[in-house]
C-alpha positions in Angstrom: -20.2 40.8 -11.7 -21.5 37.2 -11.5 -23.7 35.9 -8.8 -21.0 33.6 -7.6 -18.5 36.4 -7.2 -21.1 38.6 -5.3 -21.8 35.7 -3.0 -18.0 35.1 -2.4 -17.6 38.0 0.0 -15.1 36.4 2.3 -11.5 36.3 1.0 -8.3 35.0 2.4 -5.7 37.8 2.9 -2.9 35.3 2.6 -3.6 33.6 -0.8 -6.7 35.5 -2.0 -9.1 32.6 -2.3 -12.8 33.7 -2.0 -15.5 32.0 0.1 -19.2 32.5 0.4 -19.3 31.7 4.1 -17.2 33.0 7.0 -16.9 29.5 8.5 -15.3 28.2 5.3 -12.8 31.0 5.4 -12.0 30.3 9.1 -11.3 26.6 8.3 -9.2 27.6 5.3 -7.0 30.0 7.2 -5.9 27.1 9.5 -4.1 25.6 6.5 -1.8 28.6 6.6 -1.5 29.1 10.3 -1.4 25.4 11.2 -3.9 26.0 14.0 -5.5 22.8 15.4 -8.0 23.8 18.0 -9.8 20.5 18.4 -8.1 18.0 20.7 -8.7 14.3 21.2 -9.5 13.5 24.9 -8.1 10.0 24.5 -4.7 10.5 22.9 -4.2 14.3 22.7 -3.9 14.4 18.9 -5.2 17.7 17.5 -7.2 18.6 14.4 -8.1 21.7 12.4 -11.8 20.7 12.0 -14.3 19.3 14.5 -15.8 16.7 12.1 -12.4 15.2 11.6 -11.9 14.9 15.3 -15.3 13.1 15.6 -14.2 10.5 13.0 -10.8 10.1 14.7 -12.4 9.4 18.1 -14.1 6.4 16.6 -10.7 4.7 16.5 -10.7 4.8 20.3 -14.4 4.1 20.9 -14.8 1.4 18.2 -18.0 3.2 17.0 -19.0 2.2 13.5 -22.3 4.0 12.8 -22.4 3.4 9.1 -23.8 -0.1 8.3 -24.0 -1.9 4.9 -27.6 -2.9 4.3 -26.4 -5.9 2.2 -23.9 -7.7 4.4 -24.2 -5.8 7.7 -20.5 -4.8 7.8 -20.1 -1.5 9.7 -17.7 1.4 9.1 -16.6 4.5 11.1 -17.0 6.8 8.0 -19.7 7.2 5.4 -17.1 7.4 2.6 -15.7 4.0 3.6 -19.2 2.5 3.5 -19.8 4.0 0.0 -16.5 2.5 -1.2 -17.4 -0.9 0.3 -20.8 -1.0 -1.4 -19.1 -1.0 -4.7 -17.9 -4.5 -3.9 -21.5 -5.6 -4.0 -22.6 -3.5 -7.0 -19.3 -4.1 -8.8 -19.3 -0.4 -9.7 -16.0 0.8 -10.9 -16.4 4.5 -11.8 -12.7 5.4 -12.1 -11.3 4.5 -15.5 -7.6 4.5 -16.7 -7.3 6.9 -19.7 -4.4 4.8 -21.0 -5.6 1.2 -20.9 -9.3 1.5 -20.0 -9.0 -0.6 -16.8 -11.6 0.4 -14.2 -11.4 0.7 -10.4 -13.8 1.2 -7.5 -11.6 3.7 -5.8 -9.7 6.8 -7.1 -6.7 5.9 -5.0 -6.4 2.5 -6.7 -6.5 4.3 -10.1 -3.8 6.6 -8.9 -1.6 3.6 -8.0 -2.4 1.9 -11.3 -1.2 4.8 -13.4 2.3 4.3 -12.1 2.4 1.1 -14.1 2.2 3.1 -17.3 4.3 6.0 -16.3 7.0 4.0 -14.4 6.8 6.7 -11.7 8.2 5.5 -8.3 7.8 8.5 -6.0 8.4 6.6 -2.7 12.1 6.4 -2.0 13.8 4.5 0.8 16.0 7.0 2.7 18.3 4.1 3.8 19.3 2.4 0.5 17.7 4.7 -2.1 15.5 2.0 -3.7 12.2 3.5 -5.1 8.7 2.2 -5.1 5.4 3.0 -6.9 3.3 2.5 -3.8 3.9 3.8 -0.2 2.8 0.4 1.2 5.6 -1.3 -0.7 8.1 1.2 0.7 6.8 0.5 4.2 7.2 -3.2 3.8 10.7 -2.7 2.3 11.9 -0.6 5.2 11.3 -3.5 7.6 14.2 -5.3 5.9 16.5 -2.5 7.3 14.8 -2.0 10.7 14.0 -5.7 11.4 10.5 -4.6 12.5 7.9 -7.4 12.6 4.6 -5.8 13.7 2.3 -8.7 12.9 2.4 -11.3 15.7 0.7 -14.7 15.9 -1.6 -14.9 18.9 -1.1 -18.7 19.1 2.7 -19.1 19.2 4.0 -15.5 19.4 5.9 -15.7 16.1 6.2 -12.3 14.4 6.2 -11.2 10.8 7.1 -8.2 8.7 4.0 -8.5 6.5 0.4 -9.2 7.3 0.0 -11.7 4.4 2.7 -13.8 5.9 1.0 -13.8 9.3 -2.3 -14.9 7.6 -0.5 -17.8 5.9 1.1 -18.8 9.2 -2.1 -18.7 11.2 -3.8 -21.0 8.6 -1.0 -23.5 9.4 -2.1 -23.6 13.0 -5.8 -24.2 12.1 -4.9 -27.0 9.7 -2.6 -28.7 12.2 -5.3 -28.7 14.9 -8.0 -29.8 12.5 -5.8 -32.5 10.9 -6.6 -31.1 7.4 -4.0 -32.0 4.7 -5.4 -30.6 1.4 -2.0 -30.7 -0.5 -1.7 -34.1 -2.1 1.2 -35.6 -4.0 0.0 -38.0 -6.7 3.2 -40.0 -7.1 3.5 -41.4 -3.6 0.1 -40.5 -2.2 1.4 -38.5 0.7 -0.5 -35.4 1.9 0.5 -32.2 3.7 -1.2 -29.4 5.6 0.6 -26.6 3.7 1.8 -26.2 0.2 5.4 -25.4 1.1 5.7 -28.8 2.8 4.5 -30.5 -0.4 7.1 -28.5 -2.4 9.9 -29.6 -0.2 8.7 -33.2 -0.4 8.7 -33.0 -4.2 12.3 -31.9 -4.1 13.2 -35.1 -2.2 11.6 -37.2 -4.9 13.5 -35.2 -7.6 16.8 -35.6 -5.8 16.2 -39.3 -5.5 15.5 -39.6 -9.2 18.6 -37.6 -10.1 20.7 -39.7 -7.7 19.3 -42.9 -9.3 20.2 -41.6 -12.7 23.7 -40.7 -11.7 24.1 -44.2 -10.1 22.9 -45.9 -13.3 25.3 -43.8 -15.3 28.2 -44.8 -13.1 27.3 -48.4 -13.3 27.0 -48.3 -17.1 30.4 -46.6 -17.4 31.9 -49.2 -15.0 30.5 -52.0 -17.2 32.0 -50.5 -20.3 35.5 -50.3 -18.7 35.2 -53.9 -17.5 34.3 -55.0 -21.0 
């Protein structure tokens, strides 16, 4: 018998898995029983392990004990700090076996593989549409529910997606500052947001098309008169 088997003297009577420590067996059994003996004093949520409860409580307390020594950004979990540090080091240890593209997080690699496989495991239970990522399904469902969880603190307008709120709040800052970075070379007019410039370009295009139609009508009229 190998040393590892001799050391694994604690076994689960439900599934037969062996453990070298009794505490590991106790934690494992909770997977089968569903026992969650550790309760959050703030919200009442329960957990099967005390260390998971400790991390959860930081949501309520705002505690972020793990600090990046490069940019001073703080995190509630050490694993999140380690993932963050890869931004600075540009380390991407997770490689796609199909195309060779690298990622800093294993979860990002998992999402990327769906591009190759075409797998869309996240299905909308309302309309049946499927998605490769759970976040895309969450955003999609708001079309059905009308939920708009992202609210502008300045004007109160709400949005279904965070990126739309970010774009919207930038409009406020540009309006207050008077900044108009989007410039139209033809007439020299400037705008605070790109969508306003796009609409303005449409006006020019419609005027040009109208002018061409008018010229065509006049030419045809001249021919008939001749």
